[in-house]
N, C-alpha and C positions, 0 to 999 in steps of 0.2 A: 643566734642566741636571743631568745625573745624575752623581753621584759614587760609584763602586762600590768595595767593599772590594778590596784587593790580597792575594790569597790566596798564600801561600807554596807552590811546588810540592812535591808528595809524592814524597820519594825512593823510589826502586825498589831493592829488593834482590834479588840473584840467588843461589839456593843453590849452592856449590861441592859437586862430586862428592865422596862420601865412602866408605870402605870400611865395609860393615856386616857384622859377624860374626854368625854364626848363634847363637842363643840355645837352650839346652835348653828343652823345652816348659813346665816349671813356670815358669822364669824369664820366659819370653815371655809366659805368661798373667798373671804378676804385673804385668809392664810395660804390658800392655794394659789392665788394670783400672786402673792408676795414670793412663793417659792418658784413659780415659773418666771417671774421678772429676774430672780436671783440667778437661775440657771442661765437665762439668755445673757445677762451681764457676764457671767464666767466664760460662756462660750466666746464672746466678743473679746474678752482679755486674752484668751489662747490665741486667736487668729491675729492679734495684733503684735505677737511676738515676731512675726516676719515683717519685712519692710512693705512700704506702700507701694502699689502698683504705679509704674511710669511707662512712658511710652518710647518706642525706638522702631528700627526697621531690621529685617533680617533677609540674608541671602544664602544661597547654597554653593559658595565658591572656595570654602576652605576645605582642604582634603582630609584633615584630621590626623595627619601624621608628623608633619613638621612643626613639632611644639617647642622650638628652641626658645622662644620668648621667655618662658618661665623655667625651662629646664625639664619638664615632665615628659622626656622623651621615652616613648614605647612602655610607660608605666600602666600595666594592666590593671592596677586598682581602680582607675577611673571608668574602666569598662566602656571606653569609647566615647562617652559622654563629656568630652572637652571642646571648647569652642574658642574662637577668637573674638576679641571686643575691640571696638573703636579706641583710638587714643584717649579721647575724653573719659572712657571708662577704665582704661588700663592704668592710668595714673602712673607712669613710668614704673610699672611692676608692683604697684602697691596692691592691686586687685588680684594678683596671682594667686589662684587656690580658691577664690571666692566663688560661692554658689548662688546660681540665679535660677528663678522659676520663670519660664517663658510660655506665653500662649499666643498664637496667631488671632488677630483681631481686627475686623473691618474689612476684609477682602473676601471676594467669592472663592479665592482659591484656599481659604482657611479650612482646616480640619479641626473638630472639636477635641483637642487633646492638649494638655499641659505637660510640659517636660522640666526636668532639673538638670542643669548643667554646671560645668566648672569653667571658669576662666583661666585659660592656659597660654594664651599668646595676644599680642596686639595685631589686628589684621592690617595688612599693607593697602596701599591705595586701590580702591575698588570702584571702577567707573561703570556706570550703567548708560548705554547709547551713547558713550563717549563724552557725557557731559557732567555726570554727578559723581563726587567722590564721597562714597557712603562712609569711609572710615576716618575721614578728616575731621579735627574738631571744628566746632562742638558737637558734632552728630553724635548720638547714641546708636550704636549698630553692632549687630551679631553676624559673624560669618559662620555658619554652621556646616559640619560635614553633611553629605547628602543623605546618609543613613538617619541623621537626626532631623534635618529640615523636611524630609518626606513624612515625618511623623506629625508635623503640624501644618503642612500644606501640600496640596496635589500638584502643584506647578514649580518644578524645581528650577526653572529659569526666572521665576519672579521674584521682585523686592517687595515682601510683604510686610505690612504694619504689624507690629506686635507689642504686647504689654509684658513687662517684666518686673521682677522685685528680688531682692536679696533674701535668702533663706539660710538657715543654719545648715550646715554640711553635715550630713549623717554618714561618717565613714565606717568600713569595715575594717576591724582591727585598730592597732596603734599607728602613731605616726612612722613615717619611713625616713632613714637617715642613710643617704647614699654617699660614700666617702670618696672625695675627688681630690686630685692634686699630684704631688710628686714628692720626693724625699725632702724637699726644701719646705714646702708649705702644705697645709692640710685644709681641704675644703669639704663642705658637706652640702648635699641637696636635701632640702626638707620638703616632704610632700605627703600626700594621703592625710592632711591636716583636718581635723574636725572642727566643730564651732563655727567661728568666723571664716575658717579657711586660710586667712591671711597671717602670715608671720611678719613681725616688724623687728625682732631682735633675736640674735642667736649667740650664745656663749659656749664655750666648751672648755674641759680640762681633762688632764691624765689622772692617774690614780697613784702616782709616785708621791712620796713625801714632800718634795720640792713642788710638785704641782698642787698638792693640798695646801701648802703654805702660801703659794702665791694667789690661789683663788682661781675663779673664772676668767677666761681669756676672751676679750671681746671679738667677734667676727664682723666682717663687713660684706655688703653685697652691692651688686649693681642694680638693673631693672629685671631682676628675676628672683628666683628662691635657692640661688647658688650662694653659699656663704664661704668665705675663706679667713684664714687667720692673718692678721696684719704683718706678724713677725714669722720668722722662720721657725718651724715647729718640729724639725727633724728628731727632736729629743722625745718626741711622743711614741716613737717606735717601741713595740714591746709593752705599751700600757694600754689598758682599758679605757675608752672614752667615754665621757658623760656630756650631755647637752643640756643647756638652760634655754627654753624656748618661751617667748613672749607673743601672743597673739595680739590682733589689732584692738581688742576691747580690754587689754592690759592683764588678761589671765596669764599667769607664768606656770609652767610645768618643769621640773627637773627631772630628766631621763637619766639615771644613774647607771654607769657601766653598760651602756647599749652596745657598744662595739667592745668585743673581747680583745684580750691582749694580742692575739694573732690576727687583727683585723687586717683587710687588705683594700687597697683602692679599687673602685669599681663594684664593690659589694654593697648591699643595702641591708640594714639592720633596724629592728622594729623596737619602738619605745612606747611610752604611755600615749595617752590621747586627751584631747581637749573634751 
């Protein structure tokens, strides 16, 4: 059962014809310069919507399959563009789902390509020549699947310097809610999140009169994007489920009746999107 965001139509504006007076050449040149400078400023503003470039290293030692860190196991929505990040970047799971733009920089092994990836795991101890732990704090490091690493470097065995920055996550479709748990508790894995990509709070409720009266139920998580109810929620069986999701920039979306009354554990349901 899909619940899509309802977007407001973008109004169109038509220019009214105006009488344009001819300007003396010096005045015309001045106005032209002002327009050019204004356009340049506007382009600068757009580029600053993404984060500033920072420095890190990258290796090709992550196989791209075991994504238990954030819980995104075998989710096709990410199209294989998921990576592991060092502990300093993972921040105990707070960075789960965040999007990064990465480019190789300063090595003869670099290829001239920029890629966009999603943080999905904290990389384990990664040693180079038995001496360097690339994933240990305070290092900033990316472990990339070979298929991704080979697009920015022609040496799969190298540790290459990279530049990276945070970017807005542009997802296809809505957020996904995969129901987890048992008859006693209800959990949900939230993924395919747009905007910042990061979820900092999740609440849920059923559609019964009692649930409506009690309001949203707080959910808790560990160092991933799997959220569970603190109390037993077996009474939710037979009710459609709604979720209230807060992203790391404070934006809140209420995805109403995402899971139908006959929802099942292990199934994924699509809601609205940031």
